[in-house]
C-alpha positions, 0 to 999 in steps of 0.5 A, a space after each residue: 167238681 162232682 164229676 171229678 169226685 165221682 170219676 175218681 170214686 169209681 176209679 179208686 173202687 175199680 183199683 182196689 177192689 180186693 182191698 175193699 172186698 176184704 174191709 167190708 169182710 172185716 167189717 160185717 165179721 165185727 158186726 156179728 161179733 159186736 151184734 150177732 148180725 152180719 149188718 150194719 146196725 145203723 143201715 138196719 135202722 134205715 132200712 127196716 126201722 128197727 134197732 140191731 137187736 129188734 133185727 136180730 131177735 125177729 131173724 131168729 123167730 124162725 129158722 126156716 122160712 114162713 112161706 116154704 120152709 127152706 132153711 137158706 139163705 133167709 131174709 127179713 121181710 118187711 112191708 116197705 111202706 109202713 116197714 112192719 116186720 112181715 116174717 122170715 122168708 127165703 130169698 127166692 120167696 121174698 123175691 116171688 112175693 116183691 114181683 107179684 106187687 107184694 099184694 094178694 090180688 098179685 098173688 090170686 092172678 098168678 093162681 088163677 094164670 097156673 090154672 088155666 085162666 088167662 087175663 085179656 083174652 078169651 079162653 076157647 075150650 073146644 
């Protein structure tokens, strides 16, 4: 039964892609008008552990990425284990931090590599 439902849902989404996209855009516009954010308040609570108002207040705390200073494509950065808000980052810096394991050690290793230190090899300096 679940398999049939999944197949039906997939086919429905495929057939009604534009309609669904319009409906979602309308919902985001409604949320933006009502809450000042283009994200469902329940999703904010689930993903970030805060209210829509807290989310908006935190996102409004900076108009630029707190890492590189870029003013576009800003996202909410948080610790995935504690849900603690860390700051406002651009999407690129947020992804870079995630790819480095969200740890200082990952950043230090990358910096060492960029400075010529190769992990797991002996560097020939002659």
